C-alpha positions as CSV (number, residue, x, y, z in Angstrom):
1,M,-1.6,119.0,24.8
2,R,-3.2,117.6,27.9
3,T,0.0,115.9,29.0
4,I,2.1,119.0,29.9
5,G,0.8,119.1,33.4
6,K,1.5,115.3,33.8
7,N,5.1,115.7,32.6
8,R,5.6,118.7,34.9
9,G,4.2,116.8,37.8
10,L,6.3,113.7,37.2
11,A,9.4,115.9,36.9
12,R,8.5,117.3,40.4
13,L,8.5,113.7,41.8
14,A,11.9,112.8,40.4
15,D,15.3,114.2,41.2
16,A,17.3,116.2,38.7
17,D,18.7,113.0,37.1
18,G,15.2,111.6,36.5
19,H,15.2,109.0,39.3
20,F,12.3,108.6,41.7
21,R,13.6,108.6,45.3
22,M,10.4,108.9,47.1
23,V,9.3,108.4,50.7
24,A,5.8,107.3,51.7
25,L,4.1,108.5,54.8
26,D,0.5,108.2,53.8
27,Q,0.3,104.9,55.8
28,R,-2.5,104.8,58.3
29,P,-3.1,101.3,59.8
30,P,0.6,100.4,59.7
31,L,1.5,103.6,61.6
32,F,-1.5,103.2,64.0
33,D,-0.1,99.7,64.8
34,A,3.4,100.9,65.2
35,I,2.4,103.7,67.6
36,A,0.2,101.3,69.5
37,K,3.0,98.8,69.9
38,A,5.5,101.5,71.0
39,K,3.1,102.8,73.6
40,G,1.8,99.4,74.8
41,I,-1.8,100.2,73.8
42,T,-4.4,98.9,71.3
43,R,-4.9,100.4,67.8
44,E,-8.2,101.8,69.0
45,Q,-6.5,103.8,71.8
46,V,-4.1,105.6,69.4
47,E,-5.0,109.3,69.4
48,Y,-5.1,111.6,66.4
49,S,-2.4,113.8,68.0
50,D,-0.1,110.8,68.2
51,V,-0.4,110.1,64.5
52,T,0.1,113.7,63.5
53,A,3.1,114.0,65.8
54,A,4.7,110.9,64.3
55,K,4.1,112.1,60.7
56,R,5.5,115.6,61.5
57,L,8.7,113.9,62.7
58,L,9.0,111.9,59.5
59,V,8.6,114.9,57.3
60,E,10.9,117.1,59.4
61,N,13.8,114.5,59.3
62,L,13.4,112.8,55.9
63,A,11.9,115.4,53.5
64,P,15.1,117.2,52.8
65,H,16.7,114.0,51.6
66,C,14.2,112.6,49.0
67,S,12.9,113.7,45.7
68,S,9.2,113.6,46.8
69,M,6.9,112.5,49.6
70,L,3.5,110.8,49.7
71,F,1.0,112.4,52.0
72,D,-2.5,111.6,53.1
73,P,-5.0,114.4,53.6
74,N,-6.4,113.6,57.0
75,F,-3.2,113.2,59.0
76,A,0.0,114.1,57.1
77,V,-1.2,117.4,55.5
78,P,-2.4,119.0,58.8
79,A,0.6,117.6,60.6
80,A,3.4,118.8,58.4
81,I,2.6,120.5,55.1
82,D,4.4,123.6,56.4
83,L,7.6,121.5,56.7
84,L,7.7,120.1,53.1
85,P,10.6,121.8,51.3
86,P,9.6,123.7,48.1
87,R,11.7,121.4,45.9
88,C,10.3,118.2,47.4
89,G,7.4,116.9,45.3
90,L,4.0,116.3,46.9
91,I,2.1,113.1,46.0
92,M,-1.4,112.9,47.6
93,T,-3.2,109.7,48.3
94,L,-6.8,109.4,47.3
95,E,-7.9,105.9,48.5
96,E,-9.6,105.2,51.8
97,H,-7.6,102.7,53.9
98,R,-10.9,101.0,55.0
99,V,-11.9,98.6,52.3
100,E,-15.0,96.4,51.8
101,E,-13.8,92.9,52.4
102,T,-15.9,90.1,50.8
103,A,-15.4,86.4,50.2
104,G,-14.7,87.2,46.5
105,G,-12.2,90.0,47.1
106,R,-11.6,93.6,48.2
107,K,-13.4,96.7,47.0
108,S,-11.7,100.1,47.2
109,R,-13.2,103.6,47.5
110,A,-11.9,107.1,47.8
111,I,-11.5,109.0,51.0
112,T,-14.7,110.8,51.9
113,N,-14.8,114.4,50.7
114,W,-11.6,114.0,48.8
115,S,-11.0,114.2,45.1
116,V,-8.5,114.6,42.2
117,E,-9.8,118.2,41.9
118,K,-9.0,119.0,45.5
119,I,-5.5,117.5,45.2
120,R,-4.8,119.7,42.1
121,A,-6.3,122.7,43.9
122,M,-4.1,122.3,46.9
123,G,-0.9,122.1,44.8
124,G,-0.4,118.4,44.7
125,D,2.1,117.2,42.1
126,A,0.5,113.8,41.6
127,V,-2.5,111.6,42.7
128,K,-1.7,108.2,44.2
129,V,-4.2,105.4,44.5
130,L,-3.7,101.9,46.0
131,A,-5.9,99.3,44.4
132,W,-6.0,95.9,46.0
133,Y,-6.2,93.5,43.0
134,R,-6.2,89.8,42.2
135,P,-6.9,88.7,38.6
136,D,-8.6,85.6,40.2
137,A,-11.0,87.5,42.4
138,E,-14.8,87.4,41.6
139,A,-15.7,89.1,38.4
140,A,-18.0,91.6,40.2
141,V,-15.1,92.6,42.5
142,N,-12.7,93.1,39.7
143,D,-15.2,95.0,37.7
144,H,-15.6,97.3,40.7
145,Q,-11.8,97.8,41.0
146,K,-11.3,98.4,37.3
147,K,-14.1,101.0,37.4
148,F,-12.6,102.6,40.5
149,V,-9.2,102.9,38.9
150,R,-10.5,104.0,35.5
151,E,-12.7,106.8,36.8
152,I,-9.8,108.3,38.8
153,G,-7.6,108.1,35.7
154,E,-10.2,110.0,33.8
155,D,-10.2,112.7,36.5
156,C,-6.4,112.9,36.4
157,A,-6.5,113.3,32.6
158,R,-9.1,116.0,32.9
159,H,-7.0,117.9,35.5
160,D,-3.7,117.1,33.7
161,I,-2.1,115.7,36.9
162,P,0.0,112.5,37.1
163,Y,-1.7,109.3,38.2
164,V,0.4,107.0,40.4
165,L,-1.2,103.6,40.7
166,E,-0.1,101.2,43.4
167,L,-1.1,97.5,43.0
168,L,-1.1,94.9,45.8
169,V,-2.0,91.3,45.7
170,Y,-3.8,90.1,48.9
171,P,-5.0,86.9,50.5
172,F,-8.7,86.0,50.2
173,L,-11.0,86.2,53.2
174,G,-11.0,82.9,54.9
175,S,-7.7,81.7,53.5
176,A,-4.9,80.4,55.7
177,N,-2.8,83.5,55.1
178,H,-5.6,86.1,55.3
179,T,-4.8,89.4,57.0
180,A,-6.1,92.9,56.5
181,D,-2.6,94.3,57.4
182,Y,-0.4,96.0,54.8
183,V,2.1,93.2,54.5
184,E,3.4,91.2,51.7
185,S,1.2,88.2,50.9
186,P,3.5,85.2,51.5
187,G,1.5,83.0,49.2
188,K,1.3,85.3,46.2
189,L,2.2,84.0,42.8
190,P,4.3,86.0,40.3
191,G,1.6,85.5,37.7
192,L,-0.9,87.4,39.9
193,V,1.4,90.4,40.2
194,I,2.4,90.4,36.5
195,D,-1.2,89.9,35.2
196,S,-2.3,92.8,37.4
197,V,0.4,95.0,35.9
198,R,-0.7,93.9,32.4
199,E,-4.3,94.9,33.1
200,F,-3.7,98.4,34.5
201,A,-0.9,99.3,32.1
202,K,-3.7,99.5,29.4
203,P,-4.2,103.0,28.1
204,E,-7.8,103.2,29.3
205,Y,-6.7,103.6,32.9
206,N,-4.5,106.7,32.1
207,V,-1.8,105.6,34.6
208,D,1.5,107.6,34.5
209,L,3.6,105.9,37.1
210,L,3.2,102.4,38.6
211,K,4.1,101.7,42.2
212,L,4.6,97.9,42.3
213,E,5.4,95.1,44.6
214,S,8.0,92.4,44.0
215,P,6.6,89.6,42.0
216,L,8.4,87.2,44.4
217,A,8.3,87.4,48.1
218,A,11.2,89.7,49.2
219,N,12.2,87.4,52.0
220,S,12.8,84.4,49.7
221,L,14.4,86.3,46.8
222,P,17.8,84.8,46.0
223,A,20.9,86.9,45.6
224,R,21.3,88.2,42.1
225,D,24.4,86.2,41.5
226,G,23.9,84.6,38.1
227,S,22.7,81.3,39.5
228,A,19.9,79.4,37.8
229,E,17.6,80.4,40.7
230,A,18.5,84.1,40.2
231,K,18.0,83.9,36.5
232,A,14.5,82.4,37.0
233,A,13.7,85.2,39.4
234,Q,15.0,87.9,37.0
235,K,12.5,86.6,34.3
236,E,9.6,87.5,36.6
237,F,10.9,91.1,37.0
238,D,11.7,91.3,33.3
239,A,8.1,90.4,32.5
240,I,7.0,93.5,34.4
241,G,9.6,95.6,32.8
242,D,8.6,94.5,29.3
243,I,4.9,95.4,30.0
244,C,5.8,98.9,31.3
245,L,8.3,99.5,28.5
246,G,5.7,98.6,25.9
247,R,3.3,101.1,27.4
248,N,5.9,103.8,28.1
249,I,5.0,103.8,31.8
250,P,7.8,104.2,34.3
251,W,7.6,102.0,37.4
252,V,8.9,102.1,40.9
253,L,9.0,99.7,43.8
254,L,7.2,99.7,47.1
255,S,9.0,98.3,50.1
256,G,6.1,96.6,51.9
257,G,8.0,97.0,55.1
258,A,10.7,94.6,54.0
259,A,14.1,94.7,55.8
260,P,16.4,97.2,54.1
261,E,18.8,94.5,52.8
262,K,15.9,92.5,51.4
263,F,14.4,95.6,49.7
264,E,17.8,96.5,48.2
265,R,17.8,93.0,46.6
266,V,14.3,93.7,45.2
267,L,15.6,96.9,43.8
268,D,18.6,95.2,42.2
269,Y,16.4,92.9,40.3
270,S,14.0,95.7,39.4
271,Y,16.6,98.0,38.1
272,A,18.0,95.3,35.9
273,A,14.4,95.1,34.5
274,G,14.1,98.9,33.9
275,A,12.6,100.3,37.0
276,S,13.2,104.0,37.8
277,G,13.2,104.2,41.6
278,F,11.3,103.5,44.8
279,L,8.4,104.8,46.8
280,A,9.2,103.3,50.2
281,G,8.0,104.0,53.7
282,R,8.2,101.5,56.6
283,T,11.6,100.1,55.5
284,I,13.0,103.6,56.1
285,W,11.2,104.8,59.2
286,L,9.3,102.0,61.0
287,D,12.0,101.1,63.5
288,A,12.4,104.7,64.6
289,V,8.7,104.8,65.6
290,L,8.5,101.3,67.0
291,K,11.5,101.7,69.2
292,N,11.2,105.3,70.4
293,F,7.7,106.8,70.2
294,P,6.4,108.9,72.0
295,D,9.9,110.2,72.8
296,R,10.1,112.7,69.9
297,A,13.8,113.5,70.4
298,A,14.6,109.9,70.3
299,V,12.5,109.3,67.1
300,S,14.3,112.2,65.4
301,A,17.7,110.9,66.4
302,S,16.9,107.5,65.1
303,L,15.6,108.9,61.8
304,R,18.6,111.1,61.3
305,K,21.0,108.1,62.0
306,D,19.4,104.8,60.9
307,G,16.5,106.1,58.7
308,L,18.7,108.3,56.7
309,N,21.3,105.6,56.3
310,V,18.7,103.4,54.7
311,L,17.4,106.2,52.5
312,E,20.9,107.1,51.4
313,R,21.8,103.5,50.5
314,L,18.5,103.1,48.5
315,S,19.3,106.4,46.8
316,E,22.8,105.4,45.9
317,L,21.6,102.1,44.4
318,T,18.9,104.0,42.4
319,T,21.3,106.5,41.0
320,A,23.8,103.8,40.0
321,K,21.4,101.3,38.5
322,G,17.9,102.8,38.0
323,T,16.6,103.8,34.6
324,A,16.3,107.5,34.4
325,W,12.9,108.9,33.5
326,R,12.7,111.6,30.8
327,A,9.7,113.9,30.1
328,R,7.9,113.5,26.8
329,Y,6.4,116.8,25.9
330,P,4.1,117.2,22.9
331,V,5.6,118.4,19.6
332,F,4.1,121.8,18.8
333,S,4.0,121.4,15.1
334,D,0.4,122.7,14.8
335,I,1.2,125.8,16.8
336,K,1.6,128.5,14.1
337,Q,0.4,131.7,15.6
338,E,-0.7,133.5,18.7
339,G,-3.7,131.9,20.3
340,D,-3.2,128.4,18.8
341,F,-1.8,126.9,22.0
342,A,-4.4,128.4,24.3
343,R,-7.1,127.1,22.0
344,A,-5.6,123.6,21.7
345,Y,-5.2,123.2,25.5
């Protein structure tokens, strides 16, 4: 019986047709950097009020046009929870953006004073966690990451709230491509992405929706035109789709800040492999902030024109080609009389 809440929550994230058309605005360092660049200052000089102002503009202009939004508790909620439409689902992030970077890999942790219990209490429809992960990281690092993900999954099961897990491959400290920025790792191998999905799709993690990156770098992904190169690329996406289908876990794509046309190509491959939508942020709204902040009227105008144009194109592609999600409620065969359900739940 402890899946009714999860199904209700996932239904809140999707649109009426069962597609996940979701906008992420829980970004912290990427937004700090965008504001800093727009204002000609350093990241350290970005003020709290700048971040909340930007997030309020994003919610105000984009929330009416998506099925759900991803908030963080420290900036987005105080900035704009009052603007979120009642029908728009609320996903709350749990992970701290500051990670422990070691030579053997990255270790994640939760935001201080934040929990699954608090997310459920404030009316969140789902819990989202980003776990940086590489199968080839040091064993101690991966043990830490698995424990981190598993314990949150146990909390989500206890509170019967959907668990959205985001997985990202990253470059090791000291490597040629190392960066702490939230950008696609150009040297990632498809096997690293696929093996990460295989690990966290296991039942022990209690994941309900996977937010995944492209197994191949978006910028080098060929057109899906039936060529040998395209067919080879499709096999990598199909490997992810097969894992998720085998575990009955729906999956969506993150944009990683890719150019809109590049992300549309990622979605085209993903939908052919069974994906059910997107949870994208910078691809939709970054330019509006970079080019116009702190001119709020100009940011809004850009979001209403260019940002919504991108969001609408992604939504149309999703409706046309995405795999619709359907709730799987329990069968009440054991409920025979008054009191049975309350006792079972």
